[in-house]
C-alpha positions as CSV (number, residue, x, y, z in Angstrom):
1,X,22.9,17.8,11.8
2,X,21.6,16.9,8.4
3,X,23.4,19.9,6.8
4,X,26.8,19.0,8.3
5,X,27.5,15.4,7.3
6,X,30.6,15.3,9.5
7,X,28.4,15.0,12.5
8,X,27.2,11.5,11.4
9,X,29.6,10.3,8.7
10,X,33.2,9.3,9.2
11,X,33.6,8.7,5.5
12,X,31.7,9.5,2.3
13,X,29.1,7.0,0.9
14,X,30.9,7.1,-2.4
15,X,34.1,5.8,-0.8
16,X,32.4,2.5,0.1
17,X,30.4,2.2,-3.2
18,X,27.1,3.7,-2.0
19,X,25.4,6.4,-3.9
20,X,24.1,8.4,-0.9
21,X,23.6,8.3,2.8
22,X,20.5,6.6,4.2
23,X,19.6,7.5,7.7
24,X,17.8,4.8,9.7
25,X,14.8,6.4,11.5
26,X,13.9,5.8,15.1
27,X,11.9,7.3,17.9
28,X,14.4,10.1,18.5
29,X,14.2,11.2,14.8
30,X,12.8,14.7,14.5
31,X,10.4,16.2,12.0
32,X,13.1,17.8,9.8
33,X,14.9,14.4,9.5
34,X,11.6,12.8,8.8
35,X,10.7,15.3,6.0
36,X,14.2,14.8,4.5
37,X,13.6,11.0,4.5
38,X,10.2,11.6,2.7
39,X,12.1,13.6,0.0
40,X,14.6,10.8,-0.5
41,X,11.7,8.3,-0.8
42,X,10.1,10.2,-3.6
43,X,7.6,12.3,-1.7
44,X,8.8,15.9,-2.2
45,X,5.5,17.6,-2.7
46,X,3.3,16.4,0.2
47,X,1.0,18.9,1.9
48,X,1.8,20.0,5.4
49,X,-1.3,18.2,6.6
50,X,-0.2,14.9,5.1
51,X,3.4,15.3,6.5
52,X,2.0,16.1,10.0
53,X,-0.4,13.1,9.8
54,X,2.3,10.8,8.7
55,X,4.8,12.0,11.2
56,X,2.4,11.5,14.0
57,X,1.8,7.9,12.9
58,X,5.6,7.5,12.5
59,X,6.2,8.5,16.2
60,X,3.6,6.0,17.4
61,X,5.2,3.2,15.3
62,X,8.7,4.2,16.4
63,X,7.6,3.8,20.1
64,X,6.8,0.1,19.2
65,X,9.7,-0.7,16.9
66,X,13.4,-0.1,17.6
67,X,14.0,0.8,13.9
68,X,11.6,2.1,11.3
69,X,12.5,1.1,7.8
70,X,11.8,2.8,4.5
71,X,9.0,0.3,3.7
72,X,7.3,1.2,7.0
73,X,7.4,4.9,6.2
74,X,6.1,4.3,2.6
75,X,3.2,2.4,4.1
76,X,2.4,5.2,6.5
77,X,2.5,7.8,3.7
78,X,0.3,5.8,1.5
79,X,-2.2,5.4,4.3
80,X,-2.2,9.1,4.9
81,X,-2.8,9.7,1.1
82,X,-5.8,7.3,1.2
83,X,-7.3,9.3,4.2
84,X,-6.6,12.6,2.5
85,X,-8.2,11.4,-0.7
86,X,-11.3,10.4,1.3
87,X,-12.7,8.2,-1.5
88,X,-11.4,4.8,-2.7
89,X,-11.6,4.1,-6.4
90,X,-12.3,0.4,-5.7
91,X,-14.4,-1.2,-3.0
92,X,-15.3,-4.8,-2.3
93,X,-19.1,-5.4,-2.3
94,X,-19.3,-9.2,-2.1
95,X,-17.1,-12.3,-2.4
96,X,-17.8,-16.0,-2.7
97,X,-15.0,-18.6,-2.9
98,X,-15.4,-22.3,-4.0
99,X,-12.5,-24.5,-2.9
100,X,-11.9,-28.2,-2.5
101,X,-10.6,-31.2,-4.3
102,X,-11.5,-32.5,-7.7
103,X,-12.3,-29.1,-9.3
104,X,-10.6,-25.7,-10.0
105,X,-10.7,-23.1,-7.2
106,X,-13.3,-20.5,-8.1
107,X,-14.1,-17.0,-6.9
108,X,-17.2,-14.9,-7.6
109,X,-16.7,-11.2,-6.9
110,X,-18.6,-7.9,-7.0
111,X,-16.7,-4.7,-6.9
112,X,-17.6,-1.0,-6.9
113,X,-15.2,0.5,-9.4
114,X,-15.5,4.3,-9.6
115,X,-19.1,4.0,-8.6
116,X,-19.9,1.3,-11.2
117,X,-20.9,-2.1,-9.9
118,X,-19.1,-4.9,-11.7
119,X,-19.1,-8.7,-11.3
120,X,-16.7,-11.4,-12.4
121,X,-16.1,-15.1,-11.9
122,X,-12.5,-16.5,-12.2
123,X,-10.7,-19.8,-11.5
124,X,-7.2,-20.0,-10.3
125,X,-4.3,-22.0,-8.9
126,X,-5.8,-21.8,-5.4
127,X,-8.5,-19.5,-4.0
128,X,-6.3,-16.5,-3.5
129,X,-5.1,-16.6,-7.1
130,X,-8.8,-16.8,-8.2
131,X,-9.6,-13.7,-6.1
132,X,-6.7,-11.7,-7.5
133,X,-7.7,-12.7,-11.0
134,X,-11.2,-11.4,-10.4
135,X,-9.8,-8.0,-9.3
136,X,-7.7,-7.8,-12.4
137,X,-10.7,-8.6,-14.6
138,X,-12.9,-6.0,-13.0
139,X,-10.2,-3.4,-12.9
140,X,-7.6,-4.2,-15.6
141,X,-4.1,-3.3,-14.5
142,X,-0.5,-4.6,-14.7
143,X,1.4,-4.8,-11.5
144,X,4.0,-7.1,-10.0
145,X,2.9,-8.9,-6.8
146,X,6.0,-8.6,-4.6
147,X,4.6,-9.9,-1.2
148,X,1.6,-11.8,0.0
149,X,1.8,-12.5,3.8
150,X,-0.8,-13.7,6.3
151,X,-0.4,-13.1,10.1
152,X,-2.7,-14.6,12.7
153,X,-3.6,-11.8,15.2
154,X,-4.9,-14.2,17.9
155,X,-4.8,-17.9,18.6
156,X,-7.4,-20.5,17.7
157,X,-9.3,-21.6,14.6
158,X,-11.4,-18.4,14.8
159,X,-8.4,-16.1,14.9
160,X,-8.5,-12.9,13.0
161,X,-6.0,-12.8,10.1
162,X,-4.1,-9.7,8.9
163,X,-3.0,-10.0,5.3
164,X,-0.3,-7.8,3.8
165,X,0.1,-7.3,0.0
166,X,2.9,-5.4,-1.7
167,X,2.6,-4.5,-5.4
168,X,5.0,-2.7,-7.8
169,X,4.3,-0.6,-10.9
170,X,6.9,1.3,-12.9
171,X,9.2,1.6,-9.9
172,X,6.5,2.6,-7.5
173,X,5.5,0.3,-4.6
174,X,2.5,0.3,-2.3
175,X,1.6,-2.0,0.7
176,X,-2.0,-2.8,1.5
177,X,-3.3,-4.4,4.7
178,X,-6.6,-5.8,5.8
179,X,-7.9,-7.9,8.7
180,X,-10.8,-10.3,8.9
181,X,-11.7,-13.6,10.5
182,X,-12.1,-14.8,6.9
183,X,-8.6,-14.9,5.5
184,X,-9.8,-14.8,1.9
185,X,-11.9,-11.7,2.5
186,X,-8.8,-10.1,4.2
187,X,-6.7,-11.1,1.1
188,X,-9.1,-9.4,-1.3
189,X,-9.3,-6.2,0.8
190,X,-5.5,-6.1,1.2
191,X,-5.0,-6.3,-2.5
192,X,-7.7,-3.7,-3.2
193,X,-6.1,-1.5,-0.5
194,X,-2.7,-1.6,-2.2
195,X,-4.3,-1.0,-5.6
196,X,-6.2,2.1,-4.3
197,X,-2.9,3.5,-3.0
198,X,-1.2,2.8,-6.3
199,X,-4.0,4.7,-8.1
200,X,-3.4,7.7,-5.9
201,X,0.3,7.5,-6.5
202,X,-0.4,7.5,-10.3
203,X,-2.5,10.7,-9.9
204,X,0.2,12.4,-7.9
205,X,2.7,12.0,-10.8
206,X,0.4,11.9,-13.8
207,X,0.0,14.8,-16.3
208,X,-2.7,17.3,-15.4
209,X,-5.1,16.0,-18.1
210,X,-4.9,12.5,-16.6
211,X,-5.4,13.8,-13.1
212,X,-8.6,15.7,-14.2
213,X,-9.9,12.5,-15.9
214,X,-9.3,10.4,-12.8
215,X,-10.9,13.0,-10.6
216,X,-14.0,13.1,-12.8
217,X,-14.2,9.3,-12.6
218,X,-14.0,9.4,-8.8
219,X,-16.8,12.0,-8.7
220,X,-18.9,10.1,-11.2
221,X,-18.9,12.9,-13.8
């Protein structure tokens, strides 16, 4: 079907001003169509294990959602890359947040960055801004924050919150998620999760010398 476009196109994409065809994925999509979608999303060199892992997660998600969008698939691939990599570059060790009226919001954070324990204190325009500034201080980086979203999983004041964070760097995007009864802890972990995924994406496209350097840092060499 993918090879013969006449089976699913009554006109060419170019005739309506679109560069290429974009197939919407659903629960009836097969492995070949899924792999073709991965190629179009910029994942041409994934291992068979990662493709299989991601495809299994995709089928589970497709049973829950009518349509699975590109952003959903990107998030699934990134999560599989994290699992395959086995070690996160950055891990949250502790977080204290000071909020209220009459003074700037402040965050005190301790991170494990490539095996090195680092601490920072930052103020910000709100507690979440202070938290994100701490992360940038402890692991300097330059990304665009495209999405910050909080969802309550259950009802009540003690509800667990799921936070989603989407960041972009040089055309690459990653989505991080985390859940916790403390929304601020979930916010920190979601940002760190998206950043760990971005680091892995950098390694996948970086020159060999840079990949070796990052690998050594991960191993503490």
